[in-house]
Backbone as JSON Lines, residues from 0, in Angstrom:
{"i":0,"aa":"X","n":[126.46,89.84,96.3],"ca":[125.73,90.94,95.57],"c":[126.53,91.8,94.85]}
{"i":1,"aa":"X","n":[127.6,91.91,95.7],"ca":[128.3,93.25,95.5],"c":[129.07,92.68,93.84]}
{"i":2,"aa":"X","n":[129.47,91.47,93.93],"ca":[130.21,91.0,92.71],"c":[129.58,91.21,91.61]}
{"i":3,"aa":"X","n":[128.44,91.62,91.52],"ca":[127.58,91.81,90.52],"c":[128.06,93.17,89.69]}
{"i":4,"aa":"X","n":[128.45,94.16,90.48],"ca":[128.94,95.35,90.18],"c":[130.33,95.5,89.79]}
{"i":5,"aa":"X","n":[130.91,96.54,89.31],"ca":[132.35,96.81,88.81],"c":[132.67,97.42,90.2]}
{"i":6,"aa":"X","n":[134.15,97.09,90.17],"ca":[134.96,97.85,91.26],"c":[134.88,99.0,92.02]}
{"i":7,"aa":"X","n":[134.72,99.92,91.0],"ca":[134.35,101.41,91.19],"c":[133.2,101.62,91.76]}
{"i":8,"aa":"X","n":[132.14,100.82,91.3],"ca":[130.78,100.96,91.75],"c":[130.82,100.59,93.23]}
{"i":9,"aa":"X","n":[131.23,99.38,93.66],"ca":[131.46,98.72,94.77],"c":[131.88,99.52,95.95]}
{"i":10,"aa":"X","n":[132.81,100.42,95.9],"ca":[133.38,101.18,96.98],"c":[132.27,102.41,97.07]}
{"i":11,"aa":"X","n":[131.63,102.83,95.98],"ca":[130.41,103.84,96.27],"c":[129.49,103.22,96.92]}
{"i":12,"aa":"X","n":[129.23,102.34,96.29],"ca":[127.81,101.73,97.01],"c":[128.22,100.99,98.55]}
{"i":13,"aa":"X","n":[129.36,100.65,98.97],"ca":[129.66,100.47,100.43],"c":[129.55,101.76,101.24]}
{"i":14,"aa":"X","n":[130.01,102.71,100.71],"ca":[129.66,104.18,101.36],"c":[128.44,104.28,101.76]}
{"i":15,"aa":"X","n":[127.45,104.37,100.62],"ca":[126.23,104.76,100.86],"c":[125.46,103.82,101.63]}
{"i":16,"aa":"X","n":[125.78,102.48,101.6],"ca":[125.4,101.56,102.81],"c":[125.54,102.03,103.99]}
{"i":17,"aa":"X","n":[126.81,102.4,104.44],"ca":[127.05,102.85,105.82],"c":[126.34,104.03,106.13]}
{"i":18,"aa":"X","n":[125.94,104.94,104.98],"ca":[125.4,106.12,105.37],"c":[124.07,105.83,105.66]}
{"i":19,"aa":"X","n":[123.48,104.82,104.87],"ca":[122.0,104.44,105.28],"c":[121.92,103.75,106.63]}
{"i":20,"aa":"X","n":[122.82,102.95,106.87],"ca":[122.99,102.31,108.06],"c":[122.79,103.05,109.35]}
{"i":21,"aa":"X","n":[124.1,104.18,109.31],"ca":[123.97,104.98,110.26],"c":[122.56,105.94,110.39]}
{"i":22,"aa":"X","n":[122.13,106.39,109.39],"ca":[121.12,107.42,109.42],"c":[119.8,106.6,110.2]}
{"i":23,"aa":"X","n":[119.77,105.46,109.67],"ca":[118.26,104.51,110.46],"c":[118.7,104.42,111.63]}
{"i":24,"aa":"X","n":[119.96,103.74,111.91],"ca":[120.26,103.51,113.43],"c":[120.16,104.81,114.51]}
{"i":25,"aa":"X","n":[120.5,105.98,113.68],"ca":[119.9,107.18,114.64],"c":[118.6,107.49,114.9]}
{"i":26,"aa":"X","n":[117.83,107.06,113.77],"ca":[116.48,107.2,114.03],"c":[115.65,106.54,114.8]}
{"i":27,"aa":"X","n":[116.12,105.14,115.14],"ca":[115.54,104.39,115.75],"c":[115.37,104.41,117.26]}
{"i":28,"aa":"X","n":[114.45,104.73,117.9],"ca":[114.47,104.95,119.3],"c":[114.81,103.67,120.22]}
{"i":29,"aa":"X","n":[114.34,102.87,120.14],"ca":[114.48,101.64,120.67],"c":[115.85,100.84,120.49]}
{"i":30,"aa":"X","n":[116.55,100.75,121.44],"ca":[117.71,100.5,121.59],"c":[118.02,98.85,120.8]}
{"i":31,"aa":"X","n":[117.17,98.08,121.34],"ca":[117.3,96.67,120.81],"c":[116.84,96.5,119.3]}
{"i":32,"aa":"X","n":[116.48,97.39,118.77],"ca":[115.87,97.45,117.41],"c":[116.65,97.76,116.23]}
{"i":33,"aa":"X","n":[117.85,98.73,116.97],"ca":[118.54,99.61,116.19],"c":[118.98,98.77,115.14]}
{"i":34,"aa":"X","n":[120.1,97.92,115.39],"ca":[120.86,97.18,114.43],"c":[120.01,96.33,113.65]}
{"i":35,"aa":"X","n":[118.98,95.87,113.8],"ca":[117.94,94.98,112.96],"c":[117.47,95.85,111.81]}
{"i":36,"aa":"X","n":[116.92,96.94,112.2],"ca":[116.19,97.77,111.46],"c":[117.16,98.49,110.3]}
{"i":37,"aa":"X","n":[118.42,98.95,111.21],"ca":[119.53,99.55,109.98],"c":[119.96,98.77,109.31]}
{"i":38,"aa":"X","n":[120.17,97.43,109.62],"ca":[120.61,96.38,108.44],"c":[119.61,96.29,107.49]}
{"i":39,"aa":"X","n":[118.24,96.12,107.71],"ca":[117.15,95.66,106.9],"c":[117.28,97.15,105.64]}
{"i":40,"aa":"X","n":[117.39,98.31,106.03],"ca":[117.05,99.4,105.17],"c":[118.07,99.46,104.47]}
{"i":41,"aa":"X","n":[119.32,99.36,105.07],"ca":[120.34,99.32,103.95],"c":[120.58,98.05,103.01]}
{"i":42,"aa":"X","n":[120.3,96.84,103.55],"ca":[120.04,95.76,102.62],"c":[119.1,95.78,101.59]}
{"i":43,"aa":"X","n":[117.97,96.31,101.75],"ca":[116.79,96.65,100.79],"c":[117.6,97.63,100.03]}
{"i":44,"aa":"X","n":[118.2,98.77,100.21],"ca":[118.36,99.78,99.32],"c":[119.87,99.13,98.52]}
{"i":45,"aa":"X","n":[120.59,98.2,99.18],"ca":[121.51,97.54,98.21],"c":[120.93,96.54,97.39]}
{"i":46,"aa":"X","n":[119.81,95.86,97.47],"ca":[119.39,94.91,96.67],"c":[118.67,95.57,95.46]}
{"i":47,"aa":"X","n":[117.71,96.69,95.76],"ca":[117.24,97.49,94.63],"c":[118.32,98.04,93.96]}
{"i":48,"aa":"X","n":[119.63,98.89,94.5],"ca":[120.52,99.16,93.53],"c":[120.99,98.12,92.54]}
{"i":49,"aa":"X","n":[121.31,97.0,93.08],"ca":[122.02,95.85,92.26],"c":[120.97,95.43,91.24]}
{"i":50,"aa":"X","n":[119.96,95.07,91.72],"ca":[118.77,94.76,90.49],"c":[118.53,95.78,89.46]}
{"i":51,"aa":"X","n":[118.42,97.02,89.75],"ca":[118.2,98.08,88.89],"c":[119.53,98.56,87.76]}
{"i":52,"aa":"X","n":[120.68,98.36,88.44],"ca":[121.96,98.85,87.92],"c":[122.77,97.81,87.8]}
{"i":53,"aa":"X","n":[122.7,96.67,87.85],"ca":[123.72,95.49,87.47],"c":[124.02,95.32,85.82]}
{"i":54,"aa":"X","n":[122.63,95.1,85.35],"ca":[122.57,95.09,84.04],"c":[123.3,96.26,83.02]}
{"i":55,"aa":"X","n":[123.0,97.38,83.44],"ca":[123.58,98.41,82.82],"c":[125.01,98.46,83.35]}
{"i":56,"aa":"X","n":[125.38,98.36,84.21],"ca":[127.01,98.46,84.3],"c":[127.63,97.39,83.71]}
{"i":57,"aa":"X","n":[126.94,95.98,83.37],"ca":[127.73,94.95,82.53],"c":[127.51,95.33,81.26]}
{"i":58,"aa":"X","n":[126.89,96.27,80.46],"ca":[126.48,96.54,79.31],"c":[125.33,96.07,78.59]}
{"i":59,"aa":"X","n":[124.47,95.22,79.49],"ca":[123.34,94.57,78.8],"c":[122.35,95.47,78.24]}
{"i":60,"aa":"X","n":[121.97,96.61,78.88],"ca":[121.18,97.42,78.74],"c":[121.84,98.92,78.54]}
{"i":61,"aa":"X","n":[121.28,99.74,77.46],"ca":[122.18,101.07,77.44],"c":[121.85,101.95,78.48]}
{"i":62,"aa":"X","n":[120.69,102.29,79.08],"ca":[120.35,103.03,80.07],"c":[119.67,102.53,81.18]}
{"i":63,"aa":"X","n":[119.82,102.65,82.47],"ca":[118.8,101.97,83.66],"c":[117.39,102.01,83.44]}
{"i":64,"aa":"X","n":[116.92,103.41,82.64],"ca":[115.67,103.25,82.35],"c":[115.23,102.19,81.64]}
{"i":65,"aa":"X","n":[115.63,101.75,80.57],"ca":[115.14,100.47,79.63],"c":[115.09,99.27,80.74]}
{"i":66,"aa":"X","n":[115.98,99.19,81.82],"ca":[115.67,97.98,82.5],"c":[114.28,98.36,83.33]}
{"i":67,"aa":"X","n":[114.2,99.4,84.02],"ca":[113.08,99.65,84.77],"c":[111.76,99.39,83.93]}
{"i":68,"aa":"X","n":[111.79,99.71,82.74],"ca":[110.44,99.79,82.09],"c":[110.0,98.04,81.73]}
{"i":69,"aa":"X","n":[110.99,97.34,81.37],"ca":[110.9,95.67,81.36],"c":[110.6,95.18,82.57]}
{"i":70,"aa":"X","n":[111.35,95.57,83.64],"ca":[111.02,94.96,84.92],"c":[112.16,93.71,85.02]}
{"i":71,"aa":"X","n":[112.92,93.48,83.79],"ca":[113.9,92.29,84.08],"c":[115.15,92.72,83.72]}
{"i":72,"aa":"X","n":[116.15,91.83,84.06],"ca":[117.77,92.29,83.62],"c":[118.01,92.09,82.41]}
{"i":73,"aa":"X","n":[117.01,91.46,81.49],"ca":[117.25,91.05,79.87],"c":[116.56,91.65,79.35]}
{"i":74,"aa":"X","n":[116.85,92.52,78.54],"ca":[116.11,93.27,77.45],"c":[115.83,92.91,75.96]}
{"i":75,"aa":"X","n":[115.02,91.38,76.17],"ca":[114.62,90.88,75.01],"c":[113.5,90.94,74.74]}
{"i":76,"aa":"X","n":[112.59,91.91,75.1],"ca":[111.3,92.4,74.78],"c":[110.99,92.77,73.31]}
{"i":77,"aa":"X","n":[109.88,92.18,72.71],"ca":[109.72,92.98,71.29],"c":[109.49,94.43,71.26]}
{"i":78,"aa":"X","n":[109.96,95.23,70.38],"ca":[109.72,96.57,70.32],"c":[108.24,96.62,69.47]}
{"i":79,"aa":"X","n":[107.41,97.45,70.41],"ca":[106.17,97.67,69.64],"c":[106.21,98.51,68.71]}
{"i":80,"aa":"X","n":[105.26,98.35,67.49],"ca":[105.13,98.94,66.2],"c":[104.59,100.44,66.96]}
{"i":81,"aa":"X","n":[105.23,101.72,66.25],"ca":[104.35,102.91,66.45],"c":[103.1,102.91,65.71]}
{"i":82,"aa":"X","n":[102.05,103.3,66.19],"ca":[100.69,103.26,65.48],"c":[100.4,104.56,64.98]}
Protein backbone atom coordinates (compact mmCIF):
# COMPACT_ATOMS: atom_id res chain seq x y z
CA UNK A 1 0.00 0.00 0.00
CA UNK A 2 2.83 2.40 0.80
CA UNK A 3 4.37 1.76 -2.62
CA UNK A 4 1.52 3.76 -4.17
CA UNK A 5 2.96 6.89 -2.53
CA UNK A 6 6.17 8.73 -3.32
CA UNK A 7 9.15 8.07 -1.01
CA UNK A 8 8.99 11.39 0.85
CA UNK A 9 5.32 10.82 1.69
CA UNK A 10 6.01 7.26 2.86
CA UNK A 11 8.28 8.49 5.64
CA UNK A 12 5.73 11.04 6.81
CA UNK A 13 2.81 8.61 6.76
CA UNK A 14 4.88 6.00 8.62
CA UNK A 15 5.49 8.47 11.43
CA UNK A 16 1.80 9.39 11.51
CA UNK A 17 0.85 5.68 11.54
CA UNK A 18 2.99 5.22 14.66
CA UNK A 19 1.45 8.26 16.33
CA UNK A 20 -2.10 7.00 15.72
CA UNK A 21 -1.13 3.50 16.89
CA UNK A 22 0.38 4.80 20.13
CA UNK A 23 -2.53 7.16 20.85
CA UNK A 24 -5.14 4.42 20.45
CA UNK A 25 -2.94 1.95 22.39
CA UNK A 26 -2.84 4.35 25.34
CA UNK A 27 -6.61 4.99 25.22
CA UNK A 28 -7.69 1.32 25.29
CA UNK A 29 -8.19 0.15 28.89
CA UNK A 30 -8.36 -3.61 28.19
CA UNK A 31 -4.83 -4.99 27.87
CA UNK A 32 -5.55 -7.84 25.45
CA UNK A 33 -7.42 -5.53 23.06
CA UNK A 34 -4.73 -2.85 22.85
CA UNK A 35 -2.71 -4.25 19.96
CA UNK A 36 -5.68 -5.17 17.77
CA UNK A 37 -7.61 -1.93 18.14
CA UNK A 38 -4.49 0.22 17.75
CA UNK A 39 -3.47 -1.59 14.57
CA UNK A 40 -7.02 -1.41 13.23
CA UNK A 41 -7.30 2.37 13.70
CA UNK A 42 -3.85 3.01 12.22
CA UNK A 43 -4.58 0.77 9.21
CA UNK A 44 -7.94 2.45 8.57
CA UNK A 45 -6.25 5.84 8.56
CA UNK A 46 -3.52 4.56 6.24
CA UNK A 47 -6.02 3.06 3.77
CA UNK A 48 -8.08 6.26 3.68
CA UNK A 49 -4.98 8.40 3.16
CA UNK A 50 -3.72 6.24 0.30
CA UNK A 51 -7.17 6.09 -1.31
CA UNK A 52 -7.53 9.87 -1.19
CA UNK A 53 -4.02 11.03 -2.02
CA UNK A 54 -2.27 8.36 -4.12
CA UNK A 55 -3.82 9.61 -7.37
CA UNK A 56 -2.95 13.19 -6.46
CA UNK A 57 0.66 12.37 -5.65
CA UNK A 58 1.05 10.54 -8.97
CA UNK A 59 -0.39 13.50 -10.91
CA UNK A 60 -3.68 11.90 -12.00
CA UNK A 61 -5.74 14.73 -10.50
CA UNK A 62 -4.73 18.32 -9.82
CA UNK A 63 -6.10 18.54 -6.28
CA UNK A 64 -7.16 15.94 -3.72
CA UNK A 65 -10.60 17.62 -3.65
CA UNK A 66 -11.26 16.54 -7.25
CA UNK A 67 -10.75 12.95 -6.17
CA UNK A 68 -13.11 13.32 -3.23
CA UNK A 69 -15.86 14.75 -5.45
CA UNK A 70 -15.79 11.88 -7.94
CA UNK A 71 -15.13 9.12 -5.43
CA UNK A 72 -12.71 7.31 -7.75
CA UNK A 73 -9.02 7.45 -8.46
CA UNK A 74 -9.77 8.27 -12.09
CA UNK A 75 -11.00 11.70 -13.01
CA UNK A 76 -12.72 10.76 -16.27
CA UNK A 77 -16.19 12.02 -15.49
CA UNK A 78 -17.85 14.44 -17.94
CA UNK A 79 -17.89 18.05 -16.83
CA UNK A 80 -21.52 19.21 -16.43
CA UNK A 81 -22.52 22.31 -18.39
CA UNK A 82 -23.13 25.41 -16.33
CA UNK A 83 -26.82 26.25 -16.56
